[in-house]
N, C-alpha and C positions, 0 to 999 in steps of 0.2 A: 513509609515508601516513597521516592522519588520520583516522578516525572520521569520518563524518557524525552528525547528532546525527535525527535521528530526531525529529518530531511528528505528530502527532493533531487533525487543525481536528475541532472537539463535533459534523457533523455526519456524522465518516468516523468517531468514536466512536461514535457513531445507531443508522448505518448498521450497524457490527459486533458491534455488543450484540443489535439487530434478529435479523439474519442468524443469528448467534448459537443464541438465545431458541427461532427456528421450526429447529433447523437438526435429521437426525437423528444424524447426527455430533457433536458439537460438538466432539472431540478433535483433529478432522480440523479445523475448522476454529481452535480454536488452533495448532496448528500449522507452521497455511499463511502465518497472521498472525503467528508469531516467525517466523518464516523470513520470513516476508514485510523487519519486522523487520528482522535481521540482511542478508538482500541488499544495502537503501537504505542504510542504517552503509557500508556496504565501500564500492559505489558508487551511485549511484540510474540511474546512466547507462545502464551495466551492467547487467545490460539488459532496462531499460528502455530503451522509445521515445518518441518525442518526435508527441505525436497532434496536438499545435496546438500555437501562439506560448503557449511562456510553460508550456506543460501537458504533464504526459509517462505513460506509460501502462503497468503492468506485470501479471502475469498473474504467480502463486503458484496456480495449482489447489486448490482450485475458484475462490478468488476474483483478482477487479481491483479495481486501487485505481490513480487514479488523484490528481501529485503533482507537486505544486512545487520548486524545488530553490532552494535561495539561499546562490547561489555569496558575499555579503561573507561572507555567516555560516558558510556551512559547516554546512546546514541542510536540510534535503525535510524536507517539509508535506504528506505525507498527507489528499487534499481531497475525497476520493468513493471508498468501498465497495460493491462487489458480487460478483453471482456468475455467472460468467461464463453464457455462452447458450451453448448450443442453435442450430443453424442446421439 
């Protein structure tokens, strides 16, 4: 099985940087974002969940990410990133 190439859209990179700068636990965010990359590189559909047509969602605590899957080019594109909200 070939790993997927994971790319981050500029907006998602900016969101991660903003979260990191405002975080009290930057190490946790770094670990979570690295783990997110590893999971998506293995298989973006597991444990990802389809949020809407063409848009997927994954939670790697404390992060939640939205991403797109380009099957033809075997690429995953992280399009948005945020923190898990508590209801």
